[in-house]
N, C-alpha and C positions, 0 to 999 in steps of 0.2 A: 504493499500499499504506499502510495505517496501523498503527502509527505511522510517521511520515515518515522520509525518509532511511534506507530499509531496509538498503542495503549499508553505508553509514556506521555504522549502528547495530550492525552486526556487530562492529565494532571496539570501540565504547564499551561494548557489552554483554559482549564478550569481556574487556574490562578488569575489569569487575565480577566475572565468573566467576573470573578469575585471583586476585583478592583473596579470594575464597571457597575457594581451593585447588583449583580445576579447571583443566584443560588445555583452553582453548576450542576448540582445533583438533579435539578429540575429543568434548568434552562442554561446550557453551556453554549453560549452564543459565539464564543471564540473558537470552538472546536471546528476543524476543517469539514467534517462530516455532520456537524450539528448533533453529536451524540452526547446525551446527558453523562455525567461523570458518575458511573455506577460503582463508587468506592465509598467506604466509610469516611465520615467527616473527620477522623484522626488524620487522614492525609492532608487535610486543610491546613495542618501545622506547617506544611511546606510553603504555604502561601506567604507566611511572615518573612520568608527569605526573598520576596518579591520576584518569585519565578515568572518567566514568560517563556514563550515557545522558542526563543533562541537558547534556552537551557535544556531543551529536549534531548540533545545528544549527550550531553554531560550527565544527565539523570539516567538516561537509558543505558549508558555505559556502566554507571555504578550498579545498576540492577544486574547487567549481564556478568561483570567482573565477579561480583559477590556470589552469583550462581556458580561460576566455573571454579571458584575458591572452595566451595562447599564440600567436595569429596575428601579434601585433605583436612577437613575439620571433623567430620563424623565418622569416617573410617578408621578402625584400630589397626588392622593388618590387612594387606592386600596381596593375594597370590596372582600369579600370572594369568590364570583363566579368568578370574573375577575381573581383573584389570582389563583384559580384552573385551569382556561383555560389557563392562561399564562404559568403556570407551565407544563401543558400537551404540550404546544408549545415548551417550552424550552428544553425539554427531548425528542423531536420527532426525528425520523431517519434522517429527512432532516437537521436538526440543527447538529446532531451528525456527519453527513458526513462532514460538515464545520469544525467541532472541530477535527475530525480525520485527516482531510487534512491540519489543521492549516491555513486555507484560510485568506488572508488579509482583506476579506470581514468583518470578525469579528471585526477587528479594525475600519473599516469604519462604521459599526454599532454604535460603541462606539462614534465615532465623531459626528454623526448624533444625537445620544441621547443627547449629550452635546449641539448641535445646537438647539434641541427642548427646553431644559431647558433654555438655555440663550435667546431664542426667547420671553420667558415671560417677559423679562426686555429690550432687545435690538434686534430688528429684523435684524438691519444692521450686528451686530456681529454674529448672527445666520446664515445670508446669506453668511458671509465670510467663516464660517466654512463649509457650504454646497458647496461652490465654491471650497475650499480647497480639500475637499473629492472628488469632481468631477475631479481635477487635478490629484488625485492619481489614480482614476479608473473613467471612464467616467459617469457610470449610476447614482451616486448620483445627478446629475444635475436634474433628474426627481423629487427630492424631494424639488424643488423650489416652490411648492404650498404652502409651509410655509408662504410666504409673502402675501397670500390671506387675512390674518388677517389685513392688513393695509388698511388705507383709499385710496379712488379711485386715487387721484392725486400722492400720495407717492408709491402706487403700481406700476403705470406705469413707474415711475423713476427707482425704484429698479429693475424692470423686465427688462427695457432696459439696465441698467448697468450690470446686471447679464449675459444677452444673449450677450453682446458685449465682456465681459471679457471671457467667455467660447468660443465664436466664435474665438476670438483673439488667444486664446490657442490652439484650433484646427487647425487654419491656420498655426501657427508656428511649431506645432508638426505633421502635416499631415502625413508625411512619417512614423513617429513612430506609429501613430494611425492606419494606414492602416496594418502596420506590426503585431501590437497587435491583430487586428481583424482576420487577415489571420492565425496566428499561434495559435490562441485559439482552442483548440480541441472542437469538437462538437459530440454529441452522441444522441441517441433517449430515452434511459433509464435514470432514474434519471434526467430528464431535463424538462424544461417548455419553453413555447413560441409558437408563432403562427405557426412557420414552423417546429416544432419538428414532428408533424404528417406528415408534407410533406417529410421530411427526411426519416421517418420510411417507408412510402409508397414506395419512391424511392429505398430504399434498399431492400424492399420486392420483388419489380418487377425489380431488377437489370439485370436479363437476359432475361426480356420480350421484345418482339418486340415493345411494346408500351411505352418503358422508355422514349424516347425523347418526345413523346407527353405528358407523365405525368409530366416531368419536366417543360413543357411549361404551362399546363392547372392547375396544383395543386396550384401554387403560386397565380395564378389569382383568383382561387375559394376562397382560404383562406383570401386573401387581400379583396375581395369583401365581404367576411363574416364579417371581421372586420368593413369594412364600414357600412355594414347593422346594425351591433350591436350598433355602434355610432348613427346612424340615429333613430333607434328604441328608445334608451335610451333618445335621445334629445326630441323626441315626447312625451314620456311618463312623463319625469320630468317636461317639460315646456308646459304641456297642459292647465294650469291655472296659473294665477298671484297671487293667494292667498298664503301667507306665514304665517305659524304658528309661530309667534314671540316667544311665551313662550317655545315652544319645542326647537327651535334654540338656544336659550340662554343657554340651558343646555348641549351644546356640548363642555364639559370641556376638552376632549381630542381631539379635532378637529385638532389641530396642528400637533400632532403625526400620526393621521389617514391620513391627506394630504401628509405627508412625505412618509408613507408606501404605501399608495394607488397609489400615483404619481409613485414611483419606480417600484411597480409591474406592473402597466399599461404600463409605459414607456419601462421597460425591456421585457414585453410580445410582445410589437409591434416591439422591436428591433430585435427579432427573436429567439434566442436561449440562455438559460441560464441552469447552473447546478442547481440542486435542492436545494443546500445549500443557494442560494440566496433568497430562500422563506423565510428566517430569517427576512426579512424586513416587511413581513406581520404581524409580532408581533407588530409593531408600530400601526396597524389599529385595533387590538382586543379590547382594552379599550373602544374605541368609538363605535365600533360595538355592543359590549355587552350593553352599555348605551342605544343605539337606541332600541335594543330588549326589555330592561326592561321598557322603556318609552311607549311601545306598541302604538307608533305614527304611524298611517297608511302610513304616507309619507316614513317612513324609515323601518318599522317593517318587512313587507314582504321580501324586498331586504336583509335586515340585517339577517333575520332568516335563508335564504338558503346560504347566503355568509358565515357566521361564521362556520357551519358544514364543508362546502367544504374546507375552510381554514385549519381546523384541519385534514381532511382527506387527503389533498394535502401534509401536513407536514408528515403525518404517511404513505404516499404511499408505502414506502419500505416493511413495515410489511403487509399492506393491500394487496399488490399485490402478496406476497409470500403465504398468505393464500388462495387467489383466485386461483392463478396459481397451487397450490398444488392438487386442486381438478379438474383442467381442463388441457386439452392437449394443448391449444393454449394460447397466451399471452393476456388474457382478462383483466389482471391487468394494462396493459399499456394503453388499451383504456379506461378504467375507471379513470385512472389518468388524461389522456388528457381530459376527460369530466369534472372532477374536476376542472382542470386549467382553462378551458373556462368558467365554471360557476362562479368561483372566479373573472375572468376578467370582465364578464358581470355585476355581482353585484358590484364590486368596481367602475366601470364606472357609474352606476346608482347612487350609494351613493355619488360619488364625485360631480357629477353634482348637485344632490339635496341639498347638503350641501354648495354650493357656497354661498359667502356673498351676502347680499341682493341687493347691487348696481349692481353686475355682474349678478346675477340671473334675475333681471328685465330687463337688457339689453338683456340677452340671450332669455328671454320670447318674447320680442318685435322682435327680429331677427327671431326666429323660427315661430312666428305668421305670419310675413310678407311672409316668405318662404312657409308656409302652404296655406296661401290666394292664392298666386300666382300659387302654384301647382293645387289647386281647380279650378281656373280660366282656367288653361292650359288643364286639363282634363275634365271640365266640359263644 
């Protein structure tokens, strides 16, 4: 898009609109595409530095530089295989889309990378960083799974404090949150989320007599599919109470995995996201590679099909062009949606399977009770 760094420019043009007396969240008159600035008002702090669009390149470069610095912050150790796979992810078209746009998500990635590193020493400090990132943009709250490393009593206290803080923020900024959601553009290409396929089908049948019926039935179908995926994964993961302690102790990158997997699962359920947000899948890669190398049957199969689909999702823009070059219909889009759903299924399974022992045992008991009552009901 020209002029360059379109998403960074939303901030700098918003600063110009603010000087003119406009609220850029509702009326960003200085934006080249007249887009409202769909960001939290915390970003308005930058306006006090008297930013204008001449500073777009500087701010965009800061976002990009912080992002590419991130792996040197959150990674503990890096073997050659993981390094190659991460390199393939970092240069993927999905990431380059975010770089080309200069999206603030790049800076949020940097904040979460710091949170993961700080979390090795202080979970409370890491949690503060996650909450701060969530105030800047809502979705980082799904990375709260980082606190699963804590003991049971401390976990519930931290979870309650986090939820209350975030809920209070939502209540006080509810009108802004609604506006941000309403003005965020939605598309079917270069996107992921459970409702992307719904939107694509609705667009395809825009002039059909069955459009109203499709708008009613499609969301129900895909929401039911999500529910079914969770039920199947719960039954698969908690089918027995045996835990392989020796393998679980080798989850050296489990913190970053929980942050990345939580954000992907949460944003997928939220509905619609541009593909550059796939960058947070990078947090999951080191641990997924470790599980594959361990060849532990508990994780190996799910990790083995999740990792390739993560890479294929990140490289969708190239893959789809190759596929669509030889075909007359948009099969590339269908395949990308398949990749995204497979990643979702795999990460849900791996997230549940890697729960800490105390929570795993509680979930096993709960699922066992539900399974027994279901058997009595149908038997």
